[in-house]
C-alpha positions in Angstrom: 0.0 0.0 0.0 2.9 2.4 0.9 4.6 1.6 -2.4 1.4 2.4 -4.4 0.9 5.6 -2.5 4.5 6.6 -3.2 4.1 5.9 -6.9 0.8 7.8 -7.1 2.2 10.8 -5.2 5.4 10.9 -7.3 4.0 10.2 -10.8 0.2 11.2 -10.8 1.1 14.6 -12.4 2.8 12.7 -15.3 -0.2 10.7 -16.3 -1.5 11.7 -19.8 -5.0 10.8 -20.9 -6.8 12.3 -23.8 -10.5 11.9 -22.9 -11.7 13.6 -26.0 -9.8 11.0 -28.2 -11.2 8.2 -26.1 -14.8 9.5 -26.5 -14.2 9.9 -30.3 -12.9 6.3 -30.5 -16.0 5.0 -28.6 -18.4 6.9 -30.8 -16.7 5.9 -34.1 -16.8 2.2 -33.2 -20.1 2.1 -31.3 -22.4 0.6 -33.9 -23.1 -3.1 -34.5 -25.6 -4.9 -36.8 -28.5 -6.9 -35.4 -30.8 -9.0 -37.5 -34.4 -10.0 -36.7 -34.4 -13.7 -37.5 -36.7 -16.7 -37.8 -35.6 -20.3 -38.1 -36.5 -23.7 -39.3 -34.4 -26.5 -37.8 -34.9 -29.9 -39.4 -33.5 -33.4 -39.7 -33.3 -35.7 -42.7 -35.5 -38.7 -42.1 -35.2 -40.9 -45.2 -35.0 -38.0 -47.8 -31.9 -36.4 -49.1 -31.2 -32.8 -48.2 -32.2 -31.4 -51.7 -35.5 -33.2 -51.6 -36.3 -32.1 -48.0 -35.3 -28.5 -48.8 -37.6 -28.5 -51.9 -40.5 -29.6 -49.8 -39.9 -26.9 -47.2 -39.4 -24.2 -49.9 -42.8 -25.2 -51.4 -44.5 -24.8 -48.0 -42.8 -21.4 -47.6 -44.1 -20.3 -51.0 -47.6 -21.6 -50.3 -48.2 -20.8 -46.7 -45.3 -18.5 -45.6 -42.2 -19.0 -43.5 -44.1 -19.1 -40.1 -46.3 -21.9 -41.2 -43.4 -23.9 -42.7 -41.6 -23.4 -39.4 -44.6 -24.7 -37.4 -44.9 -27.8 -39.6 -41.2 -28.8 -40.3 -39.1 -27.2 -37.5 -38.0 -29.4 -34.7 -36.9 -26.4 -32.6 -38.9 -25.0 -29.7 -39.3 -21.8 -31.7 -41.7 -23.7 -34.0 -44.5 -22.9 -31.6 -44.2 -19.2 -32.5 -43.5 -19.5 -36.2 -39.7 -19.9 -35.8 -39.1 -16.4 -34.5 -35.8 -15.9 -32.8 -35.9 -12.2 -32.2 -33.1 -9.6 -32.6 -29.6 -11.3 -32.8 -26.3 -9.5 -32.8 -24.2 -10.4 -35.9 -21.1 -10.7 -33.7 -22.8 -13.4 -31.5 -23.1 -15.8 -34.5 -20.5 -18.3 -35.7 -18.6 -17.7 -38.9 -20.6 -20.1 -41.0 -24.0 -18.6 -40.0 -22.7 -15.1 -40.2 -21.5 -15.7 -43.8 -24.9 -17.0 -44.9 -26.7 -14.1 -43.3 -24.4 -11.5 -44.9 -25.0 -13.1 -48.3 -28.9 -13.1 -47.9 -31.2 -10.2 -48.6 -33.7 -9.0 -46.0 -37.1 -10.8 -46.3 -35.3 -13.8 -47.8 -34.0 -17.0 -46.3 -30.7 -18.8 -46.3 -29.8 -22.2 -47.9 -29.7 -25.0 -45.3 -26.8 -24.6 -42.9 -25.3 -27.7 -41.3 -25.5 -27.5 -37.6 -25.1 -30.1 -34.8 -28.3 -32.1 -34.8 -29.5 -31.3 -38.3 -29.9 -28.4 -40.7 -30.9 -24.7 -40.2 -32.7 -22.3 -42.5 -32.8 -18.7 -41.3 -35.1 -16.0 -42.6 -33.9 -12.4 -42.2 -37.0 -10.4 -41.3 -35.2 -7.0 -40.7 -31.8 -5.5 -39.8 -30.8 -2.5 -37.7 -27.7 -0.9 -36.2 -27.5 -0.5 -32.4 -25.1 1.1 -30.0 -22.6 -1.2 -28.3 -22.0 1.2 -25.5 -25.0 3.1 -24.1 -23.3 5.3 -21.6 -20.3 6.9 -23.3 -19.3 9.0 -20.3 -19.1 5.9 -18.0 -17.2 3.9 -20.6 -14.8 6.9 -21.1 -14.1 6.9 -17.3 -13.5 3.2 -17.2 -11.1 3.4 -20.1 -9.4 6.4 -18.6 -8.8 4.6 -15.3 -7.4 1.6 -17.2 -4.9 3.8 -19.1 -4.0 5.6 -15.9 -3.3 2.3 -14.1 -1.1 1.1 -17.1 0.9 4.3 -17.0 1.3 4.1 -13.2 2.5 0.5 -13.5 5.0 1.5 -16.1 6.3 4.4 -13.9 6.4 1.9 -10.9 8.5 -0.6 -12.8 10.9 2.0 -14.1 11.3 3.6 -10.6 11.7 0.1 -9.0 14.4 -0.8 -11.5 16.2 2.5 -10.9 16.2 2.0 -7.2 17.3 -1.6 -7.6 20.4 -0.4 -9.5 21.3 2.3 -7.0 20.8 0.2 -3.8 22.7 -2.9 -3.0 21.0 -5.2 -0.6 23.1 -7.7 1.4 21.2 -10.7 2.6 22.4 -12.4 5.7 
């Protein structure tokens, strides 16, 4: 505790933090995409993938995605038409993210292989949302982290300087 107090007293005036730059960085990188998704999860019984996908596509064309999900999906979401809700793009694995980015809004993906079967996703809508809601609070957190890093660097430098100047004889 005494060492930390010494470092703070000796070097706190030397800490340099540009809070305006921190805020600017937060605001520039503060948006993320979210997609409103619905799903159909299915297995292959005795059909092949192409045949099963054709059957599901016909049902989607005739009755809509929600009805097809109610009929063919083995997921719990089939009870509400396959609706997943808003999903952050960064929370998805690479394979699913790639399929979503290649699919237009209001359309659905080709079947995606997942553990336990296959997945078809429909993109209902997309939006951008803020990653950080309280920019001031986030700025303070980042500022404290930068200050701590700088104080640690000063402490290490000062400790090494003292270590060179003082010789300690152990008995």
